[in-house]
TIZASE-30743 format. One record per residue: residue in one letter; x, y, z of N, C-alpha, C, O in turn. Coordinates in steps of 0.05 Angstrom, whole numbers. Layout:
N
+------+--------+--------+--------+--------+--------+--------+--------+--------+--------+--------+--------+--------+
! domi !    n.x !    n.y !    n.z !   ca.x !   ca.y !   ca.z !    c.x !    c.y !    c.z !    o.x !    o.y !    o.z !
+------+--------+--------+--------+--------+--------+--------+--------+--------+--------+--------+--------+--------+
!    A !      X !      Y !      Z !      X !      Y !      Z !      X !      Y !      Z !      X !      Y !      Z !
...
+------+--------+--------+--------+--------+--------+--------+--------+--------+--------+--------+--------+--------+
//
This chain:
223
+------+--------+--------+--------+--------+--------+--------+--------+--------+--------+--------+--------+--------+
! domi !    n.x !    n.y !    n.z !   ca.x !   ca.y !   ca.z !    c.x !    c.y !    c.z !    o.x !    o.y !    o.z !
+------+--------+--------+--------+--------+--------+--------+--------+--------+--------+--------+--------+--------+
!    R !   -444 !    868 !   -700 !   -447 !    873 !   -671 !   -446 !    902 !   -665 !   -431 !    917 !   -678 !
!    P !   -461 !    912 !   -645 !   -459 !    940 !   -637 !   -430 !    945 !   -627 !   -419 !    928 !   -613 !
!    L !   -419 !    968 !   -635 !   -393 !    976 !   -625 !   -396 !    991 !   -599 !   -409 !   1012 !   -597 !
!    L !   -382 !    980 !   -580 !   -381 !    994 !   -555 !   -364 !   1019 !   -560 !   -360 !   1035 !   -542 !
!    A !   -370 !   1159 !   -574 !   -346 !   1157 !   -557 !   -354 !   1174 !   -534 !   -344 !   1196 !   -530 !
!    A !   -373 !   1163 !   -517 !   -381 !   1177 !   -493 !   -368 !   1165 !   -469 !   -363 !   1141 !   -467 !
!    L !   -362 !   1182 !   -450 !   -350 !   1173 !   -424 !   -373 !   1170 !   -405 !   -387 !   1190 !   -399 !
!    L !   -377 !   1146 !   -394 !   -398 !   1142 !   -374 !   -386 !   1143 !   -346 !   -362 !   1137 !   -342 !
!    L !   -402 !   1150 !   -327 !   -392 !   1156 !   -300 !   -397 !   1133 !   -281 !   -399 !   1138 !   -257 !
!    A !   -398 !   1109 !   -290 !   -397 !   1086 !   -273 !   -369 !   1076 !   -270 !   -356 !   1069 !   -291 !
!    P !   -357 !   1076 !   -246 !   -328 !   1073 !   -244 !   -319 !   1044 !   -246 !   -333 !   1025 !   -238 !
!    V !   -296 !   1041 !   -257 !   -280 !   1016 !   -258 !   -252 !   1024 !   -250 !   -241 !   1044 !   -261 !
!    A !   -239 !   1009 !   -233 !   -212 !   1015 !   -225 !   -193 !    997 !   -240 !   -197 !    973 !   -243 !
!    L !   -171 !   1009 !   -249 !   -151 !    996 !   -265 !   -124 !    997 !   -250 !   -116 !   1018 !   -241 !
!    L !   -111 !    973 !   -247 !    -85 !    973 !   -235 !    -65 !    982 !   -256 !    -63 !    970 !   -277 !
!    P !    -49 !   1003 !   -250 !    -30 !   1014 !   -270 !    -10 !    992 !   -279 !     -1 !    976 !   -263 !
!    G !     -5 !    993 !   -305 !     13 !    973 !   -316 !     -1 !    947 !   -321 !     10 !    930 !   -335 !
!    A !    -18 !    945 !   -313 !    -33 !    920 !   -315 !    -59 !    923 !   -333 !    -73 !    904 !   -337 !
!    L !   -230 !    945 !   -295 !   -245 !    958 !   -308 !   -247 !    943 !   -271 !   -267 !    946 !   -257 !
!    A !   -499 !    944 !   -223 !   -519 !    946 !   -201 !   -508 !    933 !   -177 !   -508 !    908 !   -174 !
!    A !   -499 !    948 !   -159 !   -489 !    936 !   -135 !   -509 !    916 !   -123 !   -531 !    924 !   -115 !
!    Q !   -501 !    891 !   -122 !   -519 !    871 !   -109 !   -520 !    875 !    -79 !   -540 !    871 !    -66 !
!    D !   -496 !    883 !    -68 !   -495 !    888 !    -39 !   -473 !    908 !    -34 !   -450 !    900 !    -31 !
!    A !   -480 !    934 !    -34 !   -460 !    955 !    -32 !   -445 !    954 !     -5 !   -424 !    966 !     -3 !
!    N !   -456 !    940 !     15 !   -444 !    940 !     41 !   -433 !    913 !     49 !   -429 !    907 !     72 !
!    A !   -429 !    896 !     29 !   -420 !    869 !     35 !   -392 !    870 !     48 !   -375 !    886 !     39 !
!    P !   -387 !    854 !     69 !   -361 !    854 !     81 !   -340 !    844 !     61 !   -346 !    825 !     46 !
!    P !   -316 !    855 !     61 !   -296 !    847 !     41 !   -290 !    817 !     41 !   -285 !    806 !     20 !
!    A !   -291 !    805 !     64 !   -284 !    776 !     65 !   -304 !    759 !     50 !   -298 !    737 !     42 !
!    A !   -328 !    770 !     45 !   -349 !    754 !     32 !   -349 !    757 !      2 !   -364 !    744 !    -12 !
!    T !   -332 !    774 !     -9 !   -333 !    780 !    -37 !   -312 !    767 !    -54 !   -316 !    762 !    -78 !
!    G !   -289 !    761 !    -42 !   -267 !    749 !    -57 !   -251 !    769 !    -74 !   -237 !    761 !    -92 !
!    F !   -254 !    794 !    -68 !   -238 !    815 !    -81 !   -237 !    840 !    -63 !   -253 !    842 !    -45 !
!    P !   -218 !    858 !    -68 !   -217 !    882 !    -52 !   -242 !    899 !    -57 !   -246 !    909 !    -79 !
!    F !   -258 !    902 !    -36 !   -284 !    915 !    -40 !   -281 !    945 !    -42 !   -270 !    957 !    -24 !
!    P !   -290 !    957 !    -64 !   -284 !    985 !    -69 !   -304 !   1004 !    -55 !   -326 !    996 !    -49 !
!    P !   -295 !   1028 !    -50 !   -314 !   1049 !    -40 !   -332 !   1058 !    -63 !   -325 !   1054 !    -86 !
!    D !   -354 !   1070 !    -56 !   -372 !   1080 !    -77 !   -362 !   1107 !    -86 !   -364 !   1127 !    -72 !
!    T !   -350 !   1108 !   -110 !   -337 !   1132 !   -121 !   -354 !   1146 !   -142 !   -345 !   1164 !   -156 !
!    R !   -379 !   1138 !   -145 !   -396 !   1150 !   -165 !   -402 !   1179 !   -158 !   -404 !   1186 !   -134 !
!    P !   -405 !   1197 !   -178 !   -411 !   1225 !   -173 !   -439 !   1228 !   -163 !   -456 !   1210 !   -167 !
!    E !   -444 !   1250 !   -149 !   -471 !   1255 !   -139 !   -492 !   1254 !   -161 !   -488 !   1266 !   -182 !
!    G !   -513 !   1240 !   -156 !   -535 !   1238 !   -175 !   -534 !   1212 !   -191 !   -553 !   1205 !   -204 !
!    C !   -511 !   1198 !   -191 !   -508 !   1174 !   -207 !   -524 !   1151 !   -195 !   -537 !   1136 !   -210 !
!    S !   -523 !   1148 !   -169 !   -536 !   1125 !   -156 !   -566 !   1126 !   -159 !   -579 !   1105 !   -158 !
!    G !   -578 !   1149 !   -163 !   -607 !   1151 !   -166 !   -617 !   1148 !   -194 !   -641 !   1148 !   -198 !
!    K !   -599 !   1145 !   -213 !   -608 !   1142 !   -241 !   -619 !   1114 !   -245 !   -609 !   1094 !   -235 !
!    G !   -641 !   1113 !   -261 !   -653 !   1088 !   -268 !   -645 !   1080 !   -296 !   -643 !   1097 !   -314 !
!    Y !   -642 !   1054 !   -300 !   -636 !   1044 !   -327 !   -655 !   1021 !   -333 !   -647 !    998 !   -336 !
!    G !   -681 !   1029 !   -335 !   -701 !   1009 !   -340 !   -709 !   1007 !   -369 !   -730 !    996 !   -376 !
!    D !   -694 !   1019 !   -387 !   -700 !   1018 !   -416 !   -705 !    990 !   -425 !   -687 !    973 !   -421 !
!    P !   -728 !    984 !   -436 !   -733 !    956 !   -445 !   -713 !    946 !   -466 !   -710 !    922 !   -470 !
!    L !   -699 !    965 !   -479 !   -679 !    956 !   -498 !   -656 !    941 !   -485 !   -644 !    924 !   -497 !
!    L !   -651 !    947 !   -459 !   -630 !    933 !   -446 !   -635 !    903 !   -444 !   -617 !    887 !   -443 !
!    S !   -660 !    896 !   -442 !   -667 !    867 !   -440 !   -660 !    851 !   -465 !   -659 !    827 !   -464 !
!    N !   -655 !    865 !   -487 !   -647 !    852 !   -511 !   -617 !    850 !   -515 !   -607 !    840 !   -535 !
!    L !   -602 !    860 !   -496 !   -573 !    862 !   -498 !   -559 !    843 !   -478 !   -567 !    842 !   -455 !
!    T !   -539 !    829 !   -487 !   -522 !    814 !   -469 !   -493 !    820 !   -477 !   -487 !    825 !   -500 !
!    V !   -475 !    819 !   -458 !   -447 !    826 !   -463 !   -429 !    802 !   -463 !   -433 !    783 !   -447 !
!    S !   -410 !    802 !   -480 !   -387 !    784 !   -479 !   -363 !    801 !   -469 !   -354 !    819 !   -483 !
!    V !   -354 !    794 !   -445 !   -331 !    809 !   -433 !   -306 !    794 !   -442 !   -301 !    772 !   -434 !
!    V !   -290 !    808 !   -458 !   -265 !    796 !   -469 !   -241 !    805 !   -453 !   -236 !    830 !   -451 !
!    I !   -226 !    787 !   -441 !   -204 !    793 !   -424 !   -179 !    778 !   -433 !   -175 !    755 !   -425 !
!    P !   -162 !    790 !   -449 !   -137 !    778 !   -456 !   -117 !    780 !   -433 !   -118 !    800 !   -419 !
!    W !   -100 !    761 !   -430 !    -81 !    763 !   -408 !    -54 !    749 !   -414 !    -53 !    729 !   -429 !
!    L !    -33 !    760 !   -401 !     -6 !    749 !   -404 !      8 !    753 !   -378 !     12 !    776 !   -369 !
!    K !     18 !    732 !   -366 !     34 !    733 !   -341 !     21 !    749 !   -319 !     34 !    764 !   -305 !
!    E !     -5 !    745 !   -316 !    -20 !    759 !   -294 !    -18 !    744 !   -268 !    -17 !    719 !   -269 !
!    R !    -17 !    758 !   -246 !    -18 !    745 !   -220 !    -47 !    734 !   -216 !    -66 !    746 !   -223 !
!    W !    -48 !    710 !   -205 !    -75 !    698 !   -200 !    -92 !    715 !   -182 !   -116 !    716 !   -186 !
!    E !    -80 !    728 !   -162 !    -95 !    745 !   -144 !   -110 !    766 !   -160 !   -133 !    773 !   -153 !
!    H !    -98 !    777 !   -180 !   -110 !    798 !   -196 !   -132 !    787 !   -214 !   -154 !    799 !   -216 !
!    M !   -127 !    764 !   -227 !   -148 !    752 !   -244 !   -172 !    743 !   -227 !   -195 !    748 !   -235 !
!    Q !   -166 !    731 !   -204 !   -188 !    722 !   -187 !   -205 !    746 !   -177 !   -229 !    745 !   -177 !
!    G !   -192 !    768 !   -169 !   -206 !    791 !   -160 !   -222 !    804 !   -182 !   -245 !    813 !   -178 !
!    T !   -211 !    805 !   -206 !   -225 !    816 !   -229 !   -251 !    801 !   -235 !   -272 !    814 !   -238 !
!    L !   -249 !    775 !   -236 !   -273 !    759 !   -242 !   -293 !    760 !   -219 !   -317 !    761 !   -223 !
!    N !   -284 !    758 !   -194 !   -302 !    759 !   -171 !   -317 !    786 !   -170 !   -341 !    786 !   -164 !
!    A !   -303 !    808 !   -176 !   -317 !    834 !   -177 !   -337 !    835 !   -199 !   -359 !    845 !   -195 !
!    L !   -330 !    824 !   -222 !   -349 !    824 !   -244 !   -374 !    808 !   -237 !   -397 !    817 !   -241 !
!    V !   -371 !    785 !   -225 !   -394 !    768 !   -218 !   -411 !    782 !   -197 !   -435 !    781 !   -197 !
!    H !   -397 !    796 !   -178 !   -412 !    809 !   -156 !   -428 !    833 !   -165 !   -451 !    837 !   -157 !
!    F !   -416 !    850 !   -182 !   -428 !    875 !   -189 !   -443 !    875 !   -216 !   -453 !    896 !   -224 !
!    T !   -444 !    853 !   -230 !   -457 !    852 !   -256 !   -482 !    836 !   -256 !   -481 !    812 !   -248 !
!    P !   -505 !    847 !   -264 !   -529 !    831 !   -265 !   -525 !    807 !   -284 !   -518 !    810 !   -307 !
!    D !   -530 !    783 !   -274 !   -524 !    759 !   -289 !   -539 !    758 !   -315 !   -530 !    747 !   -335 !
!    A !   -564 !    769 !   -315 !   -580 !    767 !   -339 !   -568 !    783 !   -363 !   -575 !    778 !   -386 !
!    L !   -550 !    802 !   -357 !   -538 !    818 !   -378 !   -512 !    806 !   -389 !   -500 !    816 !   -407 !
!    V !   -503 !    784 !   -376 !   -478 !    772 !   -384 !   -482 !    747 !   -401 !   -495 !    728 !   -392 !
!    E !   -471 !    747 !   -424 !   -470 !    723 !   -441 !   -447 !    705 !   -433 !   -450 !    681 !   -431 !
!    E !   -424 !    718 !   -429 !   -400 !    702 !   -423 !   -377 !    720 !   -414 !   -376 !    744 !   -420 !
!    Y !   -358 !    708 !   -400 !   -332 !    721 !   -394 !   -311 !    705 !   -410 !   -305 !    682 !   -403 !
!    I !   -299 !    718 !   -430 !   -279 !    704 !   -446 !   -251 !    712 !   -438 !   -243 !    735 !   -442 !
!    F !   -237 !    693 !   -427 !   -209 !    698 !   -419 !   -191 !    686 !   -441 !   -193 !    662 !   -447 !
!    V !   -175 !    703 !   -453 !   -157 !    695 !   -475 !   -129 !    692 !   -464 !   -116 !    713 !   -458 !
!    S !   -119 !    668 !   -461 !    -92 !    664 !   -451 !    -73 !    666 !   -474 !    -72 !    650 !   -493 !
!    D !    -56 !    687 !   -473 !    -38 !    694 !   -495 !    -11 !    681 !   -492 !      9 !    694 !   -485 !
!    G !    -10 !    654 !   -496 !     15 !    640 !   -494 !     24 !    633 !   -466 !     48 !    627 !   -462 !
!    N !      6 !    634 !   -446 !     13 !    627 !   -419 !     16 !    596 !   -416 !      1 !    582 !   -429 !
!    P !     34 !    586 !   -400 !     37 !    557 !   -396 !     12 !    545 !   -383 !      7 !    521 !   -387 !
!    D !     -3 !    560 !   -367 !    -27 !    550 !   -354 !    -49 !    570 !   -360 !    -48 !    593 !   -353 !
!    D !    -71 !    560 !   -373 !    -93 !    578 !   -380 !   -112 !    583 !   -358 !   -131 !    599 !   -360 !
!    R !   -109 !    569 !   -335 !   -125 !    573 !   -311 !   -155 !    568 !   -315 !   -171 !    580 !   -301 !
!    E !   -161 !    552 !   -334 !   -190 !    547 !   -340 !   -205 !    536 !   -316 !   -227 !    545 !   -310 !
!    R !   -193 !    516 !   -303 !   -207 !    503 !   -281 !   -213 !    524 !   -258 !   -236 !    524 !   -248 !
!    Q !   -193 !    540 !   -251 !   -197 !    559 !   -229 !   -218 !    580 !   -237 !   -234 !    588 !   -220 !
!    L !   -218 !    589 !   -261 !   -237 !    610 !   -270 !   -265 !    598 !   -271 !   -284 !    612 !   -263 !
!    L !   -268 !    574 !   -280 !   -295 !    562 !   -281 !   -306 !    557 !   -253 !   -331 !    556 !   -250 !
!    E !   -289 !    554 !   -234 !   -299 !    550 !   -206 !   -312 !    576 !   -196 !   -328 !    574 !   -177 !
!    I !   -305 !    598 !   -207 !   -317 !    624 !   -199 !   -343 !    629 !   -214 !   -362 !    639 !   -202 !
!    S !   -343 !    623 !   -240 !   -368 !    628 !   -256 !   -370 !    607 !   -278 !   -351 !    603 !   -293 !
!    P !   -394 !    595 !   -281 !   -398 !    577 !   -304 !   -400 !    591 !   -331 !   -400 !    578 !   -352 !
!    K !   -401 !    617 !   -330 !   -402 !    633 !   -355 !   -375 !    639 !   -367 !   -373 !    653 !   -387 !
!    V !   -354 !    628 !   -354 !   -327 !    632 !   -364 !   -322 !    615 !   -389 !   -330 !    591 !   -389 !
!    R !   -310 !    626 !   -409 !   -299 !    611 !   -432 !   -270 !    619 !   -434 !   -262 !    642 !   -431 !
!    V !   -253 !    599 !   -439 !   -224 !    603 !   -441 !   -215 !    597 !   -469 !   -221 !    575 !   -480 !
!    I !   -200 !    615 !   -481 !   -187 !    610 !   -506 !   -157 !    609 !   -500 !   -145 !    628 !   -490 !
!    N !   -145 !    586 !   -507 !   -116 !    582 !   -501 !   -100 !    584 !   -526 !   -101 !    567 !   -543 !
!    L !    -85 !    606 !   -529 !    -67 !    609 !   -551 !    -40 !    597 !   -544 !    -27 !    606 !   -525 !
!    P !    -31 !    576 !   -559 !     -7 !    561 !   -551 !     18 !    579 !   -551 !     36 !    575 !   -534 !
!    T !     19 !    598 !   -569 !     42 !    617 !   -569 !     32 !    645 !   -568 !      9 !    651 !   -575 !
!    R !     49 !    663 !   -558 !     40 !    691 !   -555 !     34 !    703 !   -582 !     50 !    702 !   -600 !
!    Q !     11 !    716 !   -583 !      2 !    729 !   -608 !      2 !    759 !   -606 !      1 !    773 !   -626 !
!    G !      3 !    770 !   -582 !      2 !    799 !   -578 !    -26 !    807 !   -570 !    -45 !    793 !   -574 !
!    L !    -28 !    831 !   -558 !    -53 !    841 !   -547 !    -76 !    842 !   -567 !    -97 !    832 !   -562 !
!    I !    -71 !    854 !   -590 !    -92 !    858 !   -609 !   -102 !    832 !   -621 !   -126 !    828 !   -624 !
!    R !    -83 !    815 !   -629 !    -92 !    789 !   -640 !   -107 !    773 !   -618 !   -127 !    759 !   -625 !
!    A !    -98 !    774 !   -593 !   -112 !    760 !   -572 !   -141 !    771 !   -569 !   -160 !    756 !   -565 !
!    K !   -144 !    797 !   -570 !   -170 !    809 !   -568 !   -188 !    800 !   -592 !   -211 !    793 !   -588 !
!    M !   -176 !    799 !   -615 !   -192 !    791 !   -639 !   -200 !    762 !   -637 !   -222 !    755 !   -647 !
!    K !   -184 !    745 !   -625 !   -193 !    717 !   -621 !   -217 !    716 !   -603 !   -236 !    700 !   -607 !
!    G !   -218 !    734 !   -583 !   -241 !    736 !   -566 !   -265 !    746 !   -581 !   -288 !    736 !   -577 !
!    V !   -261 !    766 !   -598 !   -283 !    776 !   -614 !   -295 !    755 !   -632 !   -319 !    752 !   -635 !
!    E !   -278 !    739 !   -645 !   -287 !    718 !   -663 !   -304 !    697 !   -649 !   -322 !    686 !   -660 !
!    A !   -298 !    693 !   -624 !   -312 !    672 !   -608 !   -337 !    683 !   -594 !   -353 !    667 !   -585 !
!    A !   -339 !    709 !   -592 !   -360 !    721 !   -575 !   -388 !    715 !   -585 !   -393 !    714 !   -610 !
!    R !   -407 !    711 !   -567 !   -435 !    705 !   -574 !   -454 !    727 !   -565 !   -477 !    726 !   -572 !
!    G !   -444 !    745 !   -548 !   -462 !    767 !   -539 !   -466 !    788 !   -560 !   -452 !    789 !   -580 !
!    S !   -486 !    805 !   -556 !   -493 !    826 !   -576 !   -476 !    851 !   -572 !   -475 !    867 !   -590 !
!    V !   -462 !    853 !   -549 !   -445 !    876 !   -543 !   -418 !    865 !   -533 !   -417 !    846 !   -517 !
!    L !   -397 !    877 !   -543 !   -370 !    869 !   -534 !   -360 !    889 !   -513 !   -362 !    913 !   -516 !
!    V !   -349 !    878 !   -491 !   -336 !    894 !   -471 !   -307 !    884 !   -468 !   -303 !    860 !   -464 !
!    F !   -288 !    902 !   -471 !   -259 !    895 !   -468 !   -250 !    904 !   -441 !   -255 !    926 !   -432 !
!    M !   -236 !    886 !   -428 !   -226 !    892 !   -401 !   -199 !    879 !   -397 !   -192 !    860 !   -411 !
!    E !   -184 !    888 !   -378 !   -158 !    876 !   -371 !   -162 !    858 !   -346 !   -182 !    860 !   -332 !
!    A !   -143 !    841 !   -342 !   -145 !    821 !   -321 !   -136 !    831 !   -294 !   -128 !    815 !   -277 !
!    H !   -136 !    857 !   -290 !   -128 !    868 !   -264 !   -145 !    893 !   -259 !   -135 !    914 !   -253 !
!    C !   -171 !    889 !   -261 !   -191 !    911 !   -256 !   -211 !    903 !   -235 !   -217 !    880 !   -231 !
!    I !   -221 !    923 !   -221 !   -243 !    919 !   -202 !   -266 !    937 !   -210 !   -264 !    961 !   -208 !
!    V !   -287 !    924 !   -220 !   -310 !    940 !   -228 !   -325 !    949 !   -202 !   -321 !    937 !   -181 !
!    N !   -341 !    969 !   -205 !   -355 !    981 !   -182 !   -385 !    979 !   -186 !   -394 !    966 !   -204 !
!    R !   -400 !    992 !   -169 !   -429 !    990 !   -168 !   -441 !    999 !   -195 !   -435 !   1020 !   -205 !
!    R !   -458 !    982 !   -206 !   -474 !    988 !   -230 !   -456 !    998 !   -252 !   -462 !   1018 !   -266 !
!    W !   -434 !    985 !   -256 !   -415 !    994 !   -277 !   -425 !    989 !   -305 !   -419 !   1004 !   -323 !
!    L !   -442 !    968 !   -309 !   -449 !    960 !   -336 !   -474 !    974 !   -347 !   -475 !    981 !   -370 !
!    E !   -494 !    978 !   -330 !   -520 !    988 !   -340 !   -518 !   1015 !   -354 !   -530 !   1018 !   -375 !
!    P !   -502 !   1035 !   -344 !   -500 !   1060 !   -359 !   -486 !   1057 !   -386 !   -494 !   1070 !   -405 !
!    L !   -468 !   1038 !   -388 !   -455 !   1033 !   -414 !   -475 !   1022 !   -434 !   -477 !   1031 !   -457 !
!    L !   -490 !   1002 !   -425 !   -510 !    990 !   -443 !   -532 !   1009 !   -450 !   -543 !   1008 !   -472 !
!    D !   -539 !   1027 !   -432 !   -559 !   1048 !   -437 !   -550 !   1065 !   -461 !   -567 !   1071 !   -479 !
!    R !   -525 !   1072 !   -462 !   -515 !   1088 !   -485 !   -515 !   1072 !   -511 !   -521 !   1082 !   -532 !
!    V !   -507 !   1047 !   -509 !   -506 !   1029 !   -532 !   -535 !   1025 !   -543 !   -539 !   1024 !   -567 !
!    A !   -554 !   1021 !   -524 !   -582 !   1017 !   -533 !   -592 !   1042 !   -548 !   -608 !   1039 !   -567 !
!    K !   -584 !   1065 !   -540 !   -593 !   1090 !   -553 !   -579 !   1095 !   -579 !   -590 !   1108 !   -597 !
!    N !   -553 !   1086 !   -581 !   -538 !   1090 !   -605 !   -519 !   1066 !   -609 !   -497 !   1066 !   -596 !
!    P !   -526 !   1047 !   -625 !   -510 !   1022 !   -628 !   -482 !   1027 !   -638 !   -465 !   1009 !   -637 !
!    K !   -476 !   1051 !   -649 !   -449 !   1056 !   -659 !   -431 !   1070 !   -639 !   -408 !   1077 !   -645 !
!    V !   -441 !   1074 !   -615 !   -426 !   1089 !   -595 !   -403 !   1072 !   -584 !   -406 !   1047 !   -581 !
!    L !   -381 !   1084 !   -577 !   -359 !   1072 !   -562 !   -362 !   1082 !   -534 !   -354 !   1105 !   -528 !
!    A !   -372 !   1066 !   -516 !   -378 !   1075 !   -489 !   -356 !   1065 !   -470 !   -347 !   1042 !   -471 !
!    M !   -347 !   1083 !   -453 !   -325 !   1078 !   -435 !   -332 !   1088 !   -407 !   -343 !   1110 !   -404 !
!    P !   -326 !   1072 !   -386 !   -331 !   1082 !   -359 !   -309 !   1100 !   -349 !   -288 !   1102 !   -361 !
!    T !   -315 !   1114 !   -327 !   -294 !   1128 !   -313 !   -274 !   1107 !   -303 !   -281 !   1086 !   -293 !
!    L !   -248 !   1113 !   -305 !   -227 !   1095 !   -295 !   -216 !   1106 !   -269 !   -201 !   1125 !   -269 !
!    D !   -224 !   1093 !   -247 !   -211 !   1099 !   -221 !   -183 !   1085 !   -221 !   -176 !   1073 !   -241 !
!    S !   -169 !   1087 !   -199 !   -142 !   1076 !   -200 !   -136 !   1058 !   -175 !   -147 !   1062 !   -154 !
!    I !   -119 !   1038 !   -180 !   -109 !   1021 !   -159 !    -79 !   1024 !   -160 !    -67 !   1020 !   -181 !
!    P !    -66 !   1031 !   -138 !    -37 !   1034 !   -138 !    -23 !   1009 !   -146 !    -31 !    987 !   -139 !
!    A !     -1 !   1011 !   -162 !     13 !    988 !   -172 !     24 !    971 !   -150 !     29 !    947 !   -153 !
!    D !     29 !    983 !   -126 !     41 !    968 !   -104 !     21 !    960 !    -83 !     29 !    950 !    -61 !
!    N !     -5 !    964 !    -88 !    -25 !    957 !    -68 !    -51 !    950 !    -81 !    -68 !    968 !    -86 !
!    W !    -55 !    925 !    -86 !    -80 !    915 !   -100 !   -104 !    921 !    -83 !   -127 !    921 !    -94 !
!    H !   -101 !    925 !    -57 !   -124 !    928 !    -39 !   -132 !    957 !    -35 !   -149 !    963 !    -19 !
!    A !   -119 !    976 !    -48 !   -126 !   1004 !    -47 !   -142 !   1011 !    -72 !   -138 !    999 !    -93 !
!    Y !   -159 !   1031 !    -69 !   -177 !   1039 !    -92 !   -182 !   1069 !    -89 !   -192 !   1078 !    -68 !
!    H !   -176 !   1084 !   -110 !   -179 !   1113 !   -108 !   -196 !   1124 !   -131 !   -191 !   1118 !   -154 !
!    G !   -216 !   1140 !   -124 !   -231 !   1153 !   -145 !   -215 !   1174 !   -159 !   -198 !   1187 !   -147 !
!    T !   -220 !   1178 !   -184 !   -204 !   1197 !   -200 !   -220 !   1221 !   -208 !   -209 !   1241 !   -217 !
!    G !   -247 !   1220 !   -206 !   -263 !   1243 !   -216 !   -265 !   1243 !   -246 !   -257 !   1224 !   -260 !
!    N !   -276 !   1265 !   -256 !   -281 !   1267 !   -285 !   -258 !   1280 !   -299 !   -247 !   1300 !   -289 !
!    F !   -251 !   1270 !   -322 !   -230 !   1282 !   -339 !   -235 !   1273 !   -368 !   -252 !   1256 !   -373 !
!    I !   -219 !   1283 !   -386 !   -221 !   1274 !   -414 !   -195 !   1260 !   -421 !   -174 !   1265 !   -410 !
!    W !   -197 !   1241 !   -439 !   -174 !   1228 !   -451 !   -168 !   1243 !   -477 !   -186 !   1247 !   -494 !
!    R !   -143 !   1251 !   -481 !   -136 !   1265 !   -506 !   -108 !   1256 !   -515 !    -92 !   1246 !   -499 !
!    Y !   -103 !   1261 !   -540 !    -77 !   1254 !   -552 !    -59 !   1279 !   -554 !    -68 !   1300 !   -563 !
!    E !    -34 !   1276 !   -546 !    -14 !   1297 !   -551 !     -3 !   1294 !   -579 !     -9 !   1274 !   -592 !
!    W !     14 !   1313 !   -587 !     24 !   1313 !   -614 !     41 !   1288 !   -620 !     42 !   1279 !   -643 !
!    N !     53 !   1276 !   -599 !     69 !   1252 !   -603 !     52 !   1227 !   -600 !     62 !   1204 !   -599 !
!    L !     25 !   1230 !   -599 !      5 !   1209 !   -597 !      5 !   1195 !   -569 !     -7 !   1174 !   -566 !
!    N !     18 !   1207 !   -549 !     14 !   1198 !   -522 !    -14 !   1203 !   -514 !    -25 !   1224 !   -519 !
!    L !    -27 !   1183 !   -501 !    -54 !   1186 !   -490 !    -52 !   1196 !   -461 !    -40 !   1182 !   -445 !
!    V !    -64 !   1219 !   -456 !    -62 !   1230 !   -429 !    -90 !   1238 !   -420 !   -109 !   1241 !   -436 !
!    T !    -92 !   1242 !   -394 !   -117 !   1253 !   -382 !   -113 !   1281 !   -373 !    -92 !   1289 !   -365 !
!    S !   -135 !   1297 !   -376 !   -133 !   1325 !   -367 !   -160 !   1337 !   -365 !   -180 !   1325 !   -372 !
!    D !   -161 !   1361 !   -354 !   -186 !   1377 !   -353 !   -178 !   1406 !   -358 !   -179 !   1423 !   -340 !
!    I !   -169 !   1411 !   -383 !   -160 !   1437 !   -390 !   -182 !   1457 !   -388 !   -203 !   1454 !   -400 !
!    G !   -177 !   1478 !   -373 !   -196 !   1499 !   -369 !   -219 !   1492 !   -351 !   -238 !   1508 !   -348 !
!    G !   -218 !   1469 !   -338 !   -239 !   1460 !   -320 !   -266 !   1457 !   -334 !   -287 !   1463 !   -321 !
!    L !   -266 !   1449 !   -359 !   -291 !   1447 !   -375 !   -305 !   1420 !   -374 !   -327 !   1417 !   -384 !
!    V !   -292 !   1401 !   -361 !   -304 !   1374 !   -360 !   -327 !   1374 !   -341 !   -325 !   1384 !   -319 !
!    P !   -351 !   1364 !   -349 !   -374 !   1364 !   -332 !   -368 !   1348 !   -306 !   -353 !   1328 !   -307 !
!    K !   -379 !   1357 !   -284 !   -374 !   1345 !   -258 !   -397 !   1328 !   -248 !   -393 !   1315 !   -227 !
!    G !   -419 !   1327 !   -261 !   -442 !   1312 !   -251 !   -442 !   1283 !   -261 !   -421 !   1272 !   -267 !
!    A !   -466 !   1273 !   -263 !   -470 !   1244 !   -270 !   -476 !   1239 !   -299 !   -481 !   1217 !   -307 !
!    E !   -477 !   1261 !   -316 !   -484 !   1257 !   -343 !   -460 !   1249 !   -360 !   -438 !   1258 !   -355 !
!    P !   -464 !   1232 !   -381 !   -441 !   1225 !   -398 !   -432 !   1249 !   -415 !   -447 !   1268 !   -419 !
!    Y !   -408 !   1247 !   -424 !   -397 !   1268 !   -441 !   -378 !   1256 !   -461 !   -368 !   1234 !   -457 !
!    T !   -373 !   1271 !   -483 !   -356 !   1260 !   -505 !   -326 !   1264 !   -498 !   -319 !   1282 !   -483 !
!    N !   -310 !   1247 !   -511 !   -281 !   1248 !   -507 !   -267 !   1245 !   -534 !   -277 !   1230 !   -551 !
!    P !   -245 !   1258 !   -538 !   -230 !   1255 !   -562 !   -213 !   1229 !   -563 !   -204 !   1221 !   -585 !
!    G !   -210 !   1217 !   -540 !   -194 !   1192 !   -539 !   -206 !   1173 !   -519 !   -222 !   1181 !   -502 !
!    T !   -197 !   1148 !   -520 !   -206 !   1128 !   -500 !   -181 !   1112 !   -491 !   -162 !   1110 !   -506 !
!    S !   -182 !   1101 !   -467 !   -160 !   1085 !   -457 !   -160 !   1058 !   -471 !   -143 !   1042 !   -465 !
+------+--------+--------+--------+--------+--------+--------+--------+--------+--------+--------+--------+--------+
//
């Protein structure tokens, strides 16, 4: 499988501690998730991703979860369905890592492309992800957490990079959702992920050298 280290500037918001706009102006009540502002950098919205190679790619979105609030899982999947071209999606794989209720029925009510893997006992994050990988049928793997709100055209720029280089690890810009307010969404701008000497993963823009436009750039680390 192609491996999804360029940073792409299609935003996804992540709740701390916890990732083609079909209708950029849809009223929040009609979407089933906190509707985000358009935080893309100038020039991003006008980019086209008509590469015929994209038509040969479909994604398996692997989402392991443990003790997640249903509001967050529901919003995550509703945002994915709303902002992701259906033709590019093979499946949404939710891996329940030892939860008493795998929520399969509720998730399938949102999308028929949901697949649920129920691990009877907790296996840990990496093993749960690998169970999703083993079951995946798409040509590209996307890993996400169960408390993310994707934004406009989040997927196409990632697949564009994978189509051009199947060995790339492509990552979107991560906007932020405050831990105490699921309905807030804040753009973070461009930065790099890097490791400190103690292997802490941090974000920074040392020397102001990170590009500010809509073009992808390389990173020494990924979230």
